C-alpha positions, 0 to 999 in steps of 0.5 A: 080366859085367866087374867094375870091376877089368876096366873102365877107371878114369875119373879125374874132376877137378872144378875146370875140367872140371865147374866152368869158371872163368877167363872170363865168361858161363858158363851157370848151371844153378841158384842158391842154392848155398852155393858160387856156383861150383856154379851152373856145374855142368851136371846132365846130365853125371852121366848122360852120365858114368855111361853111360861104360864104365868106373869113375868115380873122383873125382880132385879136391882136393874128395875126399869132398866131391865125393860129398857136394856134386857127386854129388847135384847130378849124380845120381851114386851115391857114387864111389870117391875118390882120397885124396891124400897129406898133405904132399909128394908122393913123386914127380912126373914132371919138369914133371908134375902132382902127381896123377900118381903116385897115379893111376898107382898106383890104376889099375895093371893097368887102362886109365886115363882122366884128365880134368883141366885141368892135365895137361901134356905131361910127364905125357903123355910120362911115361905113354906111355913108362912105362905098358903099359896103355892111357891116355887123358889128356883135358886140358879147357880150364878156361875152358870145362869138359868139352864134348860133343866131349870126351865123344864122343872119350872114349866112342869111345876107351873103346869101342875099349879095352873091346872 
């Protein structure tokens, strides 16, 4: 049986992928939340994400709050959380995202999936040129959020890498 250290790590951002923003007419899945944006979180994503062959990790500025607020909403057990460095980030690929260094460090030696709405071409290029482990960067349209098409493509990639 594979251990989590053998599985791909799946970094999951919240704002954009799970909470779409920047457009109108979002479907809502509940009401009465302290944060009205939580109405946009589709609870069915929890089951679908937890069924993926990999280790889910929160990679969001929500940090531990993702486990406290979103985990129960999605029906997810507490997930590991990337804790971002305080102050200036030590290194960012030119034109890249400030999360890149921490995610690469966390996933060293493992296949990496990064689901975020702010992934740039610079991140893709740098990771492709400087990382030997398989990597799948899924840039989600923040106006729409994660889609079934995204999940289908991601699952197919994970199954290929996990074999």
